[in-house]
Structure formats: structure tokens, C-alpha cells
C-alpha beads as a LAMMPS data file, in Angstrom:
LAMMPS data file: protein, C-alpha beads

117 atoms
116 bonds

1 atom types
1 bond types

-500.0 500.0 xlo xhi
-500.0 500.0 ylo yhi
-500.0 500.0 zlo zhi

Masses

1 110.0

Atoms # bond

1 1 1 -437.718 28.284 -51.200
2 1 1 -435.112 30.118 -50.175
3 1 1 -431.600 28.202 -48.413
4 1 1 -430.030 29.537 -45.084
5 1 1 -426.915 32.106 -45.541
6 1 1 -423.359 29.858 -45.378
7 1 1 -421.671 29.892 -42.295
8 1 1 -418.232 30.005 -43.071
9 1 1 -415.629 28.751 -40.737
10 1 1 -413.749 32.260 -40.601
11 1 1 -415.569 35.280 -39.732
12 1 1 -415.052 38.019 -42.787
13 1 1 -413.537 39.913 -39.631
14 1 1 -410.821 37.487 -39.158
15 1 1 -409.625 37.442 -42.577
16 1 1 -405.786 38.671 -42.698
17 1 1 -404.359 39.893 -45.421
18 1 1 -401.748 36.876 -45.871
19 1 1 -401.676 36.660 -50.158
20 1 1 -403.478 40.132 -51.221
21 1 1 -404.125 41.066 -54.681
22 1 1 -404.128 37.749 -56.783
23 1 1 -407.690 38.187 -57.805
24 1 1 -410.768 35.942 -57.094
25 1 1 -411.084 32.014 -57.312
26 1 1 -413.680 29.575 -57.328
27 1 1 -413.533 27.115 -53.808
28 1 1 -415.875 25.066 -52.633
29 1 1 -417.694 24.407 -49.218
30 1 1 -416.026 21.802 -47.920
31 1 1 -413.036 24.022 -47.305
32 1 1 -414.767 27.266 -46.600
33 1 1 -418.042 26.217 -44.696
34 1 1 -416.842 22.797 -43.585
35 1 1 -413.164 24.197 -43.028
36 1 1 -411.269 21.376 -44.429
37 1 1 -408.261 21.668 -45.925
38 1 1 -407.636 22.655 -49.918
39 1 1 -406.575 19.058 -51.502
40 1 1 -405.983 19.408 -55.162
41 1 1 -405.946 23.398 -56.817
42 1 1 -405.566 23.948 -60.103
43 1 1 -405.180 27.119 -62.206
44 1 1 -406.352 27.861 -65.827
45 1 1 -405.931 30.894 -67.641
46 1 1 -407.840 33.708 -66.275
47 1 1 -411.354 34.531 -68.424
48 1 1 -412.354 37.815 -66.520
49 1 1 -410.477 40.879 -65.630
50 1 1 -410.902 39.864 -61.880
51 1 1 -410.283 36.123 -62.172
52 1 1 -406.763 34.372 -61.408
53 1 1 -407.657 31.304 -62.793
54 1 1 -407.584 29.361 -59.565
55 1 1 -409.923 26.936 -58.459
56 1 1 -409.483 25.272 -54.656
57 1 1 -410.817 21.970 -53.922
58 1 1 -410.934 19.801 -50.683
59 1 1 -410.552 16.641 -53.398
60 1 1 -413.248 14.864 -51.628
61 1 1 -415.944 16.740 -53.987
62 1 1 -417.949 14.472 -55.950
63 1 1 -419.117 15.457 -59.702
64 1 1 -422.854 15.616 -57.893
65 1 1 -421.461 18.356 -55.686
66 1 1 -419.524 20.419 -58.086
67 1 1 -422.292 20.882 -60.528
68 1 1 -425.003 22.323 -57.474
69 1 1 -423.829 26.077 -57.498
70 1 1 -424.929 26.362 -54.112
71 1 1 -421.750 24.082 -52.961
72 1 1 -419.298 26.829 -53.951
73 1 1 -418.516 30.279 -54.356
74 1 1 -416.304 33.054 -56.040
75 1 1 -414.015 34.251 -52.938
76 1 1 -410.902 36.696 -53.057
77 1 1 -407.853 34.138 -53.052
78 1 1 -406.805 36.015 -49.897
79 1 1 -409.632 34.113 -48.505
80 1 1 -408.813 31.048 -49.249
81 1 1 -405.284 31.648 -48.031
82 1 1 -406.740 32.275 -44.391
83 1 1 -408.261 28.763 -45.111
84 1 1 -404.720 26.860 -45.950
85 1 1 -401.853 29.315 -45.723
86 1 1 -400.047 26.131 -47.231
87 1 1 -401.476 27.315 -50.549
88 1 1 -399.480 30.559 -50.662
89 1 1 -396.152 29.680 -52.092
90 1 1 -397.722 27.866 -54.861
91 1 1 -400.124 31.129 -55.621
92 1 1 -397.808 32.507 -58.583
93 1 1 -397.463 29.541 -60.478
94 1 1 -398.507 30.436 -64.211
95 1 1 -401.754 28.242 -65.796
96 1 1 -402.246 25.861 -66.430
97 1 1 -400.966 23.998 -63.830
98 1 1 -402.233 21.678 -60.668
99 1 1 -401.333 20.730 -57.486
100 1 1 -402.300 17.905 -54.679
101 1 1 -401.500 16.969 -51.456
102 1 1 -399.062 13.697 -51.390
103 1 1 -400.757 10.936 -49.309
104 1 1 -398.234 10.295 -46.574
105 1 1 -396.716 13.794 -46.615
106 1 1 -399.619 16.383 -46.825
107 1 1 -397.334 18.381 -48.733
108 1 1 -398.248 19.704 -52.133
109 1 1 -397.332 17.819 -55.208
110 1 1 -397.588 18.676 -59.049
111 1 1 -400.745 16.918 -60.521
112 1 1 -402.314 17.242 -63.971
113 1 1 -404.683 19.697 -64.726
114 1 1 -408.234 18.857 -65.851
115 1 1 -408.767 19.898 -69.318
116 1 1 -409.870 23.362 -70.446
117 1 1 -413.384 23.905 -70.622

Bonds

1 1 1 2
2 1 2 3
3 1 3 4
4 1 4 5
5 1 5 6
6 1 6 7
7 1 7 8
8 1 8 9
9 1 9 10
10 1 10 11
11 1 11 12
12 1 12 13
13 1 13 14
14 1 14 15
15 1 15 16
16 1 16 17
17 1 17 18
18 1 18 19
19 1 19 20
20 1 20 21
21 1 21 22
22 1 22 23
23 1 23 24
24 1 24 25
25 1 25 26
26 1 26 27
27 1 27 28
28 1 28 29
29 1 29 30
30 1 30 31
31 1 31 32
32 1 32 33
33 1 33 34
34 1 34 35
35 1 35 36
36 1 36 37
37 1 37 38
38 1 38 39
39 1 39 40
40 1 40 41
41 1 41 42
42 1 42 43
43 1 43 44
44 1 44 45
45 1 45 46
46 1 46 47
47 1 47 48
48 1 48 49
49 1 49 50
50 1 50 51
51 1 51 52
52 1 52 53
53 1 53 54
54 1 54 55
55 1 55 56
56 1 56 57
57 1 57 58
58 1 58 59
59 1 59 60
60 1 60 61
61 1 61 62
62 1 62 63
63 1 63 64
64 1 64 65
65 1 65 66
66 1 66 67
67 1 67 68
68 1 68 69
69 1 69 70
70 1 70 71
71 1 71 72
72 1 72 73
73 1 73 74
74 1 74 75
75 1 75 76
76 1 76 77
77 1 77 78
78 1 78 79
79 1 79 80
80 1 80 81
81 1 81 82
82 1 82 83
83 1 83 84
84 1 84 85
85 1 85 86
86 1 86 87
87 1 87 88
88 1 88 89
89 1 89 90
90 1 90 91
91 1 91 92
92 1 92 93
93 1 93 94
94 1 94 95
95 1 95 96
96 1 96 97
97 1 97 98
98 1 98 99
99 1 99 100
100 1 100 101
101 1 101 102
102 1 102 103
103 1 103 104
104 1 104 105
105 1 105 106
106 1 106 107
107 1 107 108
108 1 108 109
109 1 109 110
110 1 110 111
111 1 111 112
112 1 112 113
113 1 113 114
114 1 114 115
115 1 115 116
116 1 116 117
């Protein structure tokens, strides 16, 4: 059974050049389809020439959600910067690193990175 195509929160033609040239990343549908802000982001050492090492999540994803590859995709980092421009100042942080939104302020603070895969 074929799945319906994803309806992204920002149409491709509306993506602006906010953080170009940073490579690819993984992001969940909670950000790209549902339009939620990035709540947790981490960077590990890139494994491919096009890979930035970044992973962007809303922070509410369950393990079951993450285990289903249809719930996330590979995007240009610039695309995710369009969904949440507040990530831009952190994009040059060297791996390994992680950031999460602080409870009351909504500002990003350093967080423990996940263990290497």
C-alpha cells in the first residue's frame, strides 16, 4: 500500500537562504510536517561527505516514532533553519554537541549528546 506524500509546513518554493552550505541533516515530521519548533538538536561526526552530522527533533518523539523511517527524512540544514531560525547561531558548533530548549525561557542550552551509534 502506497503512503500519501507528506504535506510540508513550508512549500519548497518558499525556502529562503538562511543557513546555506551546511550539508544534510535528519529532521522529524513533527518539525517539517506538523510545524513544531526544534526542541532538541544534536550533532555527531558526519559519516558521509554531504552529512552535517545534525539531527533535529521537536523533543516529544517516542522511540517507536523514531524507529519508523517514514516519520523523518534527510533535508538540507538550510531547510530546517527556515522552520526554526533560532537554530542558526548553533549550527557551527563542533561535534559532538547537543542543545535543548530550556523550560521557561525557550532558549537553547547545552545538553548531553546521545551516545555514538
